Chimera marker file (.cmm) of the C-alpha trace (Angstrom):
<marker_set name="trace">
<marker id="1" x="-31.071" y="18.391" z="-29.600" r="1" g="1" b="0" radius="0.5"/>
<marker id="2" x="-28.399" y="15.854" z="-28.691" r="1" g="1" b="0" radius="0.5"/>
<marker id="3" x="-25.394" y="16.730" z="-26.614" r="1" g="1" b="0" radius="0.5"/>
<marker id="4" x="-22.037" y="15.757" z="-28.110" r="1" g="1" b="0" radius="0.5"/>
<marker id="5" x="-20.772" y="12.475" z="-26.702" r="1" g="1" b="0" radius="0.5"/>
<marker id="6" x="-17.397" y="12.613" z="-25.001" r="1" g="1" b="0" radius="0.5"/>
<marker id="7" x="-14.820" y="10.309" z="-26.573" r="1" g="1" b="0" radius="0.5"/>
<marker id="8" x="-14.106" y="6.962" z="-24.947" r="1" g="1" b="0" radius="0.5"/>
<marker id="9" x="-10.464" y="6.204" z="-24.208" r="1" g="1" b="0" radius="0.5"/>
<marker id="10" x="-9.271" y="2.616" z="-23.867" r="1" g="1" b="0" radius="0.5"/>
<marker id="11" x="-6.094" y="2.049" z="-21.842" r="1" g="1" b="0" radius="0.5"/>
<marker id="12" x="-3.385" y="0.403" z="-23.946" r="1" g="1" b="0" radius="0.5"/>
<marker id="13" x="0.025" y="-0.931" z="-22.992" r="1" g="1" b="0" radius="0.5"/>
<marker id="14" x="1.575" y="2.268" z="-24.397" r="1" g="1" b="0" radius="0.5"/>
<marker id="15" x="-0.297" y="4.222" z="-21.693" r="1" g="1" b="0" radius="0.5"/>
<marker id="16" x="1.158" y="2.221" z="-18.830" r="1" g="1" b="0" radius="0.5"/>
<marker id="17" x="4.009" y="3.184" z="-16.520" r="1" g="1" b="0" radius="0.5"/>
<marker id="18" x="7.444" y="1.590" z="-16.471" r="1" g="1" b="0" radius="0.5"/>
<marker id="19" x="8.316" y="-0.798" z="-13.663" r="1" g="1" b="0" radius="0.5"/>
<marker id="20" x="11.645" y="-1.927" z="-12.306" r="1" g="1" b="0" radius="0.5"/>
<marker id="21" x="13.270" y="-5.027" z="-13.747" r="1" g="1" b="0" radius="0.5"/>
<marker id="22" x="13.057" y="-6.666" z="-10.323" r="1" g="1" b="0" radius="0.5"/>
<marker id="23" x="9.270" y="-6.174" z="-10.090" r="1" g="1" b="0" radius="0.5"/>
<marker id="24" x="8.778" y="-7.383" z="-13.668" r="1" g="1" b="0" radius="0.5"/>
<marker id="25" x="10.782" y="-10.556" z="-13.011" r="1" g="1" b="0" radius="0.5"/>
<marker id="26" x="8.890" y="-11.244" z="-9.798" r="1" g="1" b="0" radius="0.5"/>
<marker id="27" x="5.482" y="-10.831" z="-11.455" r="1" g="1" b="0" radius="0.5"/>
<marker id="28" x="6.482" y="-12.886" z="-14.499" r="1" g="1" b="0" radius="0.5"/>
<marker id="29" x="7.650" y="-15.729" z="-12.226" r="1" g="1" b="0" radius="0.5"/>
<marker id="30" x="4.335" y="-15.640" z="-10.365" r="1" g="1" b="0" radius="0.5"/>
<marker id="31" x="2.322" y="-15.810" z="-13.570" r="1" g="1" b="0" radius="0.5"/>
<marker id="32" x="4.535" y="-18.577" z="-15.003" r="1" g="1" b="0" radius="0.5"/>
<marker id="33" x="3.701" y="-20.682" z="-11.939" r="1" g="1" b="0" radius="0.5"/>
<marker id="34" x="-0.017" y="-20.615" z="-12.809" r="1" g="1" b="0" radius="0.5"/>
<marker id="35" x="-1.552" y="-23.591" z="-14.621" r="1" g="1" b="0" radius="0.5"/>
<marker id="36" x="-1.116" y="-22.975" z="-18.377" r="1" g="1" b="0" radius="0.5"/>
<marker id="37" x="-4.753" y="-23.879" z="-19.135" r="1" g="1" b="0" radius="0.5"/>
<marker id="38" x="-5.993" y="-21.052" z="-16.898" r="1" g="1" b="0" radius="0.5"/>
<marker id="39" x="-6.672" y="-18.178" z="-19.290" r="1" g="1" b="0" radius="0.5"/>
<marker id="40" x="-9.126" y="-15.927" z="-17.418" r="1" g="1" b="0" radius="0.5"/>
<marker id="41" x="-8.993" y="-14.718" z="-13.821" r="1" g="1" b="0" radius="0.5"/>
<marker id="42" x="-11.928" y="-13.529" z="-11.734" r="1" g="1" b="0" radius="0.5"/>
<marker id="43" x="-11.616" y="-11.310" z="-8.684" r="1" g="1" b="0" radius="0.5"/>
<marker id="44" x="-11.891" y="-14.477" z="-6.565" r="1" g="1" b="0" radius="0.5"/>
<marker id="45" x="-9.091" y="-16.202" z="-8.529" r="1" g="1" b="0" radius="0.5"/>
<marker id="46" x="-6.827" y="-13.183" z="-8.052" r="1" g="1" b="0" radius="0.5"/>
<marker id="47" x="-7.492" y="-13.128" z="-4.327" r="1" g="1" b="0" radius="0.5"/>
<marker id="48" x="-6.886" y="-16.868" z="-3.997" r="1" g="1" b="0" radius="0.5"/>
<marker id="49" x="-3.711" y="-16.953" z="-6.121" r="1" g="1" b="0" radius="0.5"/>
<marker id="50" x="-2.133" y="-13.618" z="-5.178" r="1" g="1" b="0" radius="0.5"/>
<marker id="51" x="-3.911" y="-12.305" z="-2.067" r="1" g="1" b="0" radius="0.5"/>
<marker id="52" x="-5.087" y="-9.151" z="-3.844" r="1" g="1" b="0" radius="0.5"/>
<marker id="53" x="-8.549" y="-8.061" z="-2.730" r="1" g="1" b="0" radius="0.5"/>
<marker id="54" x="-11.426" y="-7.178" z="-5.025" r="1" g="1" b="0" radius="0.5"/>
<marker id="55" x="-11.254" y="-3.586" z="-3.744" r="1" g="1" b="0" radius="0.5"/>
<marker id="56" x="-7.567" y="-3.326" z="-4.673" r="1" g="1" b="0" radius="0.5"/>
<marker id="57" x="-8.270" y="-4.755" z="-8.127" r="1" g="1" b="0" radius="0.5"/>
<marker id="58" x="-11.077" y="-2.212" z="-8.600" r="1" g="1" b="0" radius="0.5"/>
<marker id="59" x="-8.812" y="0.654" z="-7.482" r="1" g="1" b="0" radius="0.5"/>
<marker id="60" x="-6.046" y="-0.352" z="-9.894" r="1" g="1" b="0" radius="0.5"/>
<marker id="61" x="-8.546" y="-0.594" z="-12.745" r="1" g="1" b="0" radius="0.5"/>
<marker id="62" x="-9.708" y="2.937" z="-11.910" r="1" g="1" b="0" radius="0.5"/>
<marker id="63" x="-6.072" y="4.067" z="-11.678" r="1" g="1" b="0" radius="0.5"/>
<marker id="64" x="-5.765" y="3.317" z="-15.400" r="1" g="1" b="0" radius="0.5"/>
<marker id="65" x="-2.910" y="0.840" z="-15.035" r="1" g="1" b="0" radius="0.5"/>
<marker id="66" x="-4.587" y="-2.177" z="-16.658" r="1" g="1" b="0" radius="0.5"/>
<marker id="67" x="-4.988" y="-2.341" z="-20.446" r="1" g="1" b="0" radius="0.5"/>
<marker id="68" x="-8.476" y="-2.719" z="-21.886" r="1" g="1" b="0" radius="0.5"/>
<marker id="69" x="-10.239" y="-0.558" z="-19.301" r="1" g="1" b="0" radius="0.5"/>
<marker id="70" x="-12.377" y="2.196" z="-20.816" r="1" g="1" b="0" radius="0.5"/>
<marker id="71" x="-12.587" y="5.788" z="-19.576" r="1" g="1" b="0" radius="0.5"/>
<marker id="72" x="-14.821" y="8.685" z="-20.521" r="1" g="1" b="0" radius="0.5"/>
<marker id="73" x="-14.289" y="12.214" z="-19.192" r="1" g="1" b="0" radius="0.5"/>
<marker id="74" x="-11.652" y="10.942" z="-16.745" r="1" g="1" b="0" radius="0.5"/>
<marker id="75" x="-13.902" y="8.301" z="-15.190" r="1" g="1" b="0" radius="0.5"/>
<marker id="76" x="-13.929" y="4.554" z="-15.692" r="1" g="1" b="0" radius="0.5"/>
<marker id="77" x="-16.998" y="3.487" z="-17.617" r="1" g="1" b="0" radius="0.5"/>
<marker id="78" x="-18.919" y="1.217" z="-15.260" r="1" g="1" b="0" radius="0.5"/>
<marker id="79" x="-20.180" y="-0.949" z="-18.122" r="1" g="1" b="0" radius="0.5"/>
<marker id="80" x="-16.577" y="-1.221" z="-19.254" r="1" g="1" b="0" radius="0.5"/>
<marker id="81" x="-15.261" y="-2.578" z="-15.973" r="1" g="1" b="0" radius="0.5"/>
<marker id="82" x="-13.300" y="-5.764" z="-16.400" r="1" g="1" b="0" radius="0.5"/>
<marker id="83" x="-14.971" y="-8.724" z="-14.679" r="1" g="1" b="0" radius="0.5"/>
<marker id="84" x="-12.343" y="-11.274" z="-15.686" r="1" g="1" b="0" radius="0.5"/>
<marker id="85" x="-8.768" y="-10.490" z="-16.547" r="1" g="1" b="0" radius="0.5"/>
<marker id="86" x="-6.703" y="-12.280" z="-19.159" r="1" g="1" b="0" radius="0.5"/>
<marker id="87" x="-3.063" y="-13.111" z="-18.449" r="1" g="1" b="0" radius="0.5"/>
<marker id="88" x="-1.774" y="-9.854" z="-19.935" r="1" g="1" b="0" radius="0.5"/>
<marker id="89" x="-4.188" y="-7.764" z="-17.851" r="1" g="1" b="0" radius="0.5"/>
<marker id="90" x="-3.318" y="-9.836" z="-14.782" r="1" g="1" b="0" radius="0.5"/>
<marker id="91" x="0.365" y="-9.139" z="-15.389" r="1" g="1" b="0" radius="0.5"/>
<marker id="92" x="-0.190" y="-5.371" z="-15.514" r="1" g="1" b="0" radius="0.5"/>
<marker id="93" x="-2.451" y="-5.515" z="-12.460" r="1" g="1" b="0" radius="0.5"/>
<marker id="94" x="0.220" y="-7.333" z="-10.451" r="1" g="1" b="0" radius="0.5"/>
<marker id="95" x="2.890" y="-4.910" z="-11.686" r="1" g="1" b="0" radius="0.5"/>
<marker id="96" x="0.730" y="-2.025" z="-10.437" r="1" g="1" b="0" radius="0.5"/>
<marker id="97" x="0.194" y="-3.711" z="-7.080" r="1" g="1" b="0" radius="0.5"/>
<marker id="98" x="3.885" y="-4.546" z="-6.644" r="1" g="1" b="0" radius="0.5"/>
<marker id="99" x="5.211" y="-1.431" z="-8.376" r="1" g="1" b="0" radius="0.5"/>
<marker id="100" x="4.472" y="1.080" z="-5.645" r="1" g="1" b="0" radius="0.5"/>
<marker id="101" x="4.468" y="4.858" z="-6.150" r="1" g="1" b="0" radius="0.5"/>
<marker id="102" x="4.486" y="4.844" z="-9.957" r="1" g="1" b="0" radius="0.5"/>
<marker id="103" x="0.804" y="3.916" z="-9.999" r="1" g="1" b="0" radius="0.5"/>
<marker id="104" x="-0.328" y="7.095" z="-8.225" r="1" g="1" b="0" radius="0.5"/>
<marker id="105" x="1.799" y="9.286" z="-10.465" r="1" g="1" b="0" radius="0.5"/>
<marker id="106" x="0.503" y="7.407" z="-13.495" r="1" g="1" b="0" radius="0.5"/>
<marker id="107" x="-3.143" y="7.760" z="-12.459" r="1" g="1" b="0" radius="0.5"/>
<marker id="108" x="-2.687" y="11.526" z="-12.186" r="1" g="1" b="0" radius="0.5"/>
<marker id="109" x="-1.048" y="11.647" z="-15.616" r="1" g="1" b="0" radius="0.5"/>
<marker id="110" x="-3.840" y="9.568" z="-17.216" r="1" g="1" b="0" radius="0.5"/>
<marker id="111" x="-6.514" y="11.793" z="-15.652" r="1" g="1" b="0" radius="0.5"/>
<marker id="112" x="-4.847" y="14.960" z="-16.875" r="1" g="1" b="0" radius="0.5"/>
<marker id="113" x="-4.713" y="13.633" z="-20.456" r="1" g="1" b="0" radius="0.5"/>
<marker id="114" x="-8.475" y="13.164" z="-20.602" r="1" g="1" b="0" radius="0.5"/>
<link id1="1" id2="2" r="1" g="1" b="0" radius="0.2"/>
<link id1="2" id2="3" r="1" g="1" b="0" radius="0.2"/>
<link id1="3" id2="4" r="1" g="1" b="0" radius="0.2"/>
<link id1="4" id2="5" r="1" g="1" b="0" radius="0.2"/>
<link id1="5" id2="6" r="1" g="1" b="0" radius="0.2"/>
<link id1="6" id2="7" r="1" g="1" b="0" radius="0.2"/>
<link id1="7" id2="8" r="1" g="1" b="0" radius="0.2"/>
<link id1="8" id2="9" r="1" g="1" b="0" radius="0.2"/>
<link id1="9" id2="10" r="1" g="1" b="0" radius="0.2"/>
<link id1="10" id2="11" r="1" g="1" b="0" radius="0.2"/>
<link id1="11" id2="12" r="1" g="1" b="0" radius="0.2"/>
<link id1="12" id2="13" r="1" g="1" b="0" radius="0.2"/>
<link id1="13" id2="14" r="1" g="1" b="0" radius="0.2"/>
<link id1="14" id2="15" r="1" g="1" b="0" radius="0.2"/>
<link id1="15" id2="16" r="1" g="1" b="0" radius="0.2"/>
<link id1="16" id2="17" r="1" g="1" b="0" radius="0.2"/>
<link id1="17" id2="18" r="1" g="1" b="0" radius="0.2"/>
<link id1="18" id2="19" r="1" g="1" b="0" radius="0.2"/>
<link id1="19" id2="20" r="1" g="1" b="0" radius="0.2"/>
<link id1="20" id2="21" r="1" g="1" b="0" radius="0.2"/>
<link id1="21" id2="22" r="1" g="1" b="0" radius="0.2"/>
<link id1="22" id2="23" r="1" g="1" b="0" radius="0.2"/>
<link id1="23" id2="24" r="1" g="1" b="0" radius="0.2"/>
<link id1="24" id2="25" r="1" g="1" b="0" radius="0.2"/>
<link id1="25" id2="26" r="1" g="1" b="0" radius="0.2"/>
<link id1="26" id2="27" r="1" g="1" b="0" radius="0.2"/>
<link id1="27" id2="28" r="1" g="1" b="0" radius="0.2"/>
<link id1="28" id2="29" r="1" g="1" b="0" radius="0.2"/>
<link id1="29" id2="30" r="1" g="1" b="0" radius="0.2"/>
<link id1="30" id2="31" r="1" g="1" b="0" radius="0.2"/>
<link id1="31" id2="32" r="1" g="1" b="0" radius="0.2"/>
<link id1="32" id2="33" r="1" g="1" b="0" radius="0.2"/>
<link id1="33" id2="34" r="1" g="1" b="0" radius="0.2"/>
<link id1="34" id2="35" r="1" g="1" b="0" radius="0.2"/>
<link id1="35" id2="36" r="1" g="1" b="0" radius="0.2"/>
<link id1="36" id2="37" r="1" g="1" b="0" radius="0.2"/>
<link id1="37" id2="38" r="1" g="1" b="0" radius="0.2"/>
<link id1="38" id2="39" r="1" g="1" b="0" radius="0.2"/>
<link id1="39" id2="40" r="1" g="1" b="0" radius="0.2"/>
<link id1="40" id2="41" r="1" g="1" b="0" radius="0.2"/>
<link id1="41" id2="42" r="1" g="1" b="0" radius="0.2"/>
<link id1="42" id2="43" r="1" g="1" b="0" radius="0.2"/>
<link id1="43" id2="44" r="1" g="1" b="0" radius="0.2"/>
<link id1="44" id2="45" r="1" g="1" b="0" radius="0.2"/>
<link id1="45" id2="46" r="1" g="1" b="0" radius="0.2"/>
<link id1="46" id2="47" r="1" g="1" b="0" radius="0.2"/>
<link id1="47" id2="48" r="1" g="1" b="0" radius="0.2"/>
<link id1="48" id2="49" r="1" g="1" b="0" radius="0.2"/>
<link id1="49" id2="50" r="1" g="1" b="0" radius="0.2"/>
<link id1="50" id2="51" r="1" g="1" b="0" radius="0.2"/>
<link id1="51" id2="52" r="1" g="1" b="0" radius="0.2"/>
<link id1="52" id2="53" r="1" g="1" b="0" radius="0.2"/>
<link id1="53" id2="54" r="1" g="1" b="0" radius="0.2"/>
<link id1="54" id2="55" r="1" g="1" b="0" radius="0.2"/>
<link id1="55" id2="56" r="1" g="1" b="0" radius="0.2"/>
<link id1="56" id2="57" r="1" g="1" b="0" radius="0.2"/>
<link id1="57" id2="58" r="1" g="1" b="0" radius="0.2"/>
<link id1="58" id2="59" r="1" g="1" b="0" radius="0.2"/>
<link id1="59" id2="60" r="1" g="1" b="0" radius="0.2"/>
<link id1="60" id2="61" r="1" g="1" b="0" radius="0.2"/>
<link id1="61" id2="62" r="1" g="1" b="0" radius="0.2"/>
<link id1="62" id2="63" r="1" g="1" b="0" radius="0.2"/>
<link id1="63" id2="64" r="1" g="1" b="0" radius="0.2"/>
<link id1="64" id2="65" r="1" g="1" b="0" radius="0.2"/>
<link id1="65" id2="66" r="1" g="1" b="0" radius="0.2"/>
<link id1="66" id2="67" r="1" g="1" b="0" radius="0.2"/>
<link id1="67" id2="68" r="1" g="1" b="0" radius="0.2"/>
<link id1="68" id2="69" r="1" g="1" b="0" radius="0.2"/>
<link id1="69" id2="70" r="1" g="1" b="0" radius="0.2"/>
<link id1="70" id2="71" r="1" g="1" b="0" radius="0.2"/>
<link id1="71" id2="72" r="1" g="1" b="0" radius="0.2"/>
<link id1="72" id2="73" r="1" g="1" b="0" radius="0.2"/>
<link id1="73" id2="74" r="1" g="1" b="0" radius="0.2"/>
<link id1="74" id2="75" r="1" g="1" b="0" radius="0.2"/>
<link id1="75" id2="76" r="1" g="1" b="0" radius="0.2"/>
<link id1="76" id2="77" r="1" g="1" b="0" radius="0.2"/>
<link id1="77" id2="78" r="1" g="1" b="0" radius="0.2"/>
<link id1="78" id2="79" r="1" g="1" b="0" radius="0.2"/>
<link id1="79" id2="80" r="1" g="1" b="0" radius="0.2"/>
<link id1="80" id2="81" r="1" g="1" b="0" radius="0.2"/>
<link id1="81" id2="82" r="1" g="1" b="0" radius="0.2"/>
<link id1="82" id2="83" r="1" g="1" b="0" radius="0.2"/>
<link id1="83" id2="84" r="1" g="1" b="0" radius="0.2"/>
<link id1="84" id2="85" r="1" g="1" b="0" radius="0.2"/>
<link id1="85" id2="86" r="1" g="1" b="0" radius="0.2"/>
<link id1="86" id2="87" r="1" g="1" b="0" radius="0.2"/>
<link id1="87" id2="88" r="1" g="1" b="0" radius="0.2"/>
<link id1="88" id2="89" r="1" g="1" b="0" radius="0.2"/>
<link id1="89" id2="90" r="1" g="1" b="0" radius="0.2"/>
<link id1="90" id2="91" r="1" g="1" b="0" radius="0.2"/>
<link id1="91" id2="92" r="1" g="1" b="0" radius="0.2"/>
<link id1="92" id2="93" r="1" g="1" b="0" radius="0.2"/>
<link id1="93" id2="94" r="1" g="1" b="0" radius="0.2"/>
<link id1="94" id2="95" r="1" g="1" b="0" radius="0.2"/>
<link id1="95" id2="96" r="1" g="1" b="0" radius="0.2"/>
<link id1="96" id2="97" r="1" g="1" b="0" radius="0.2"/>
<link id1="97" id2="98" r="1" g="1" b="0" radius="0.2"/>
<link id1="98" id2="99" r="1" g="1" b="0" radius="0.2"/>
<link id1="99" id2="100" r="1" g="1" b="0" radius="0.2"/>
<link id1="100" id2="101" r="1" g="1" b="0" radius="0.2"/>
<link id1="101" id2="102" r="1" g="1" b="0" radius="0.2"/>
<link id1="102" id2="103" r="1" g="1" b="0" radius="0.2"/>
<link id1="103" id2="104" r="1" g="1" b="0" radius="0.2"/>
<link id1="104" id2="105" r="1" g="1" b="0" radius="0.2"/>
<link id1="105" id2="106" r="1" g="1" b="0" radius="0.2"/>
<link id1="106" id2="107" r="1" g="1" b="0" radius="0.2"/>
<link id1="107" id2="108" r="1" g="1" b="0" radius="0.2"/>
<link id1="108" id2="109" r="1" g="1" b="0" radius="0.2"/>
<link id1="109" id2="110" r="1" g="1" b="0" radius="0.2"/>
<link id1="110" id2="111" r="1" g="1" b="0" radius="0.2"/>
<link id1="111" id2="112" r="1" g="1" b="0" radius="0.2"/>
<link id1="112" id2="113" r="1" g="1" b="0" radius="0.2"/>
<link id1="113" id2="114" r="1" g="1" b="0" radius="0.2"/>
</marker_set>
């Protein structure tokens, strides 16, 4: 007999925390400075362009502050981990990195909803 499968939840922009106008402007300026033909960003690209380590990227993905990441029973689905981020995901990642305490509060709220 099969066990019921827990639903998969995909993080959307509606799930994400609010950030200050200052942080948003700073992140948007940083992204605007990137070459326009660059559409996808690997962990290495993010480290090179923004100084954010792979471990920090992984933590923010697990915090539930990047759209497109999938969770099941409160845990990030390993097969659903993002290997390359598009510009929108990169923006939210940088907001989470620059945004400070909101990310921890948001991660707790996301976990409690699941």
